[in-house]
N, C-alpha and C positions, 0 to 999 in steps of 0.2 A: 955783176954785170945789174943790171935793171930790167925787167919783163918788160917787152915792149909792148906797145898796146896792142897791136894785132891778137900778140898771144896767150894777152890776157883776156880777151875777147874768144878765142878759141877753147882758154880753160871756163871760163864760164857758161859756156853752151855744151861745153863737155862732162861740165858738171850735174848739169839740169838748171842751173842758178836761174838761166832769162825764161824757163819751160813754165813756171808759174801759171797759173789758168785761173789770169787776171785782166784775159783779154778783153781789151773797152773796143765796143765796134763802131769807131767816132769815127767813120764814114757812111754810117747808116740814113744818118741824118740829112747826106748829102746825095744820094741817091740820085733823084731827080736830076740833080746838075752832073750827073756823071754818066748819066745812060743817056741824056740830051746828045752827046757823043760818041763817036762809034769809031773804031778804030782800034791803034794800038795806045796800051796803056804799060805806065813804068813805075816799079816799087826801087825807091832807095833806098837802102838800107835792109833789105826785105826780112833780114832775123826768122826765124822759124816757119814766117811764110803765111801769116794769119791777112794780112792785107791783100796779098797775090792772091789769096783764096776769095776774099771778095769780089777783087777785080775780074776775075775767071768768071765765079759769078752773074756778073751784069755783061760778060758776053764781050771782053776787051781780049786780047792779042797781047798775053803779058809780059813784057820784060823785065826778071827780077834780079835784083844783083845785091850783095852783101859783100864786106871787107873778109869776112869770116868763112874759112871752108866748113866750119861742122855746121855753121848756121843755112848756107844754101843748099848743103847735103839735108838737113830738116825739112827746108821749103821745098825742095826737088823731090821728096818723100812723098811731102802733103801734096804739090801740084805740079803732078808729071807733064800738064799741060802746057806751063808757063817756061820759056825759056831761060837757063839761070846762069848768073856768071859771079866769077870771084873776082870780082873789083871796089876799088875804091871813090868814094863819091869825086876826089880830087881827081876820076880818070874819066869822066864824063865825057870827055872830047874824045876818046874814041868810039864812041856812038856814033852810026854814021845813017841814022831813020828819023823819023821825026813821029811823034805822038800826039796825041788824041789829050790824054791826061798822063798825069804826073803825080805822084803820093810820094812824102816822107814824112813818114810819123818816128819825132824826138831821131831826127839821125840828122839834122843840118848844124850842130850846135858844138862840133867836137872840133872847130877850126878857127885859125885868125879871123883879121877883119880880112887882108887879099885872098886869102884862100874863100872864104864865106860869098866874099862878091863874086869872086869869080865862080864858083859853083853856080850861084843863082842865075848868073849871065848865060852860064853852059846850059842849065834849065831851060832857060825861055829861047834860046836858040834849038832846043829841040823837040820845041812844044810847038801846031802846028798854029794858025794863026786863030785866037780865042780859044789855044785851048787852056785847059784848066791845072790847077798847078795847085794841091791840097796839101800842107804841111804843119807840120805841130812842134816844136822847138819850147825852151826849157825856159823857165824866166823866175823872177825873184818872186816868192808869195809878197802877198798882202800882209804889210806891219813886219815884214823880214828886214828891216831897214829899206838905205837908198838904195834905190838899183842903182847898178854902176855903169855908166857908160865907156869904160871901157872894153877893149875887143881881146882884152888877154886874157890867156885859157886859164881855169882853176886847176887843178888837179884833187880829182875823186877817185879815191882809192887805183889810183895809177892810171887814170884816164883822165885828159885835160879834154877840161868842157868850160864852155861858157852861158852866161844869162841875157837874153835878148833883153830887149826894152824898144818902144815904139819908136822913138828917134834910128834905133839901128834897125828892125822892122823896114821904116820907111829908107831909107840909105838903101838898103839890098832889092827891095820892089823897084824904087823908083825909076820911072823912065821905059819899064819893061812889062808891068803889071799894073793892072787895075784889081783893087781889091774889093771883093765884093761882101767876103766877111772878115772881120777880125775880134777875137776874142781873149779875154785872162781868165783860164778854168785852171779848179784844184780837181783831182783825181788821184785816186788810188792806185797805184801801180809797184807788182811786188813787192806789197807788203807792208808800203810808203806812200804818203800824201807827195804829192808832185803839182807844182803849179808852171802851168805851160803857157803859150797863147796860138791859137789852132787858127789858121787865115788857109781863105778859100779865095785864091787870085786868077783873071782871067787874063792869060798874056796880049799883048797889046803890040802891033806895029810900029818899029823904030831901033 
């Protein structure tokens, strides 16, 4: 029997593979936009809690969740002031509070089209009017071939992932969010180059 994706994440955190000290403080340059809003923040797929730590430092009441029990324990140890939950992104409908800001650092590219669109819709429902949604998702590197418009997941070391394109971003955000910034970047993460989209958006009524 193949190892489940959740079990793979547990093993990676338990082995320390996810703890390479190459944290990219991606939220820092958006601090003015964040601190202009007050109240609750949601960290989707919190991992070991580095973004949760930033949000707490900016004065937010933070709810942080991850599908990995190991990750949640690491984040809870780092950030005892945050409310932690073991949860999958597809279970966002279980939350019954509104948030001023939502952050999702490389955690929204693990699903197919239906689940992805449902997750973006759930995030919109959870955000207060004009709430801030900051997220990063995988993208194909420049010069790496034609960007696939398929929503099919591709296996990467036992975990299904997909790459986003501008069209897929538009589909996920359309009618719900006003994009404040959308950039394609290449960073070094866990010893490898990673190309991604970084998006800052504001929730709209409707």
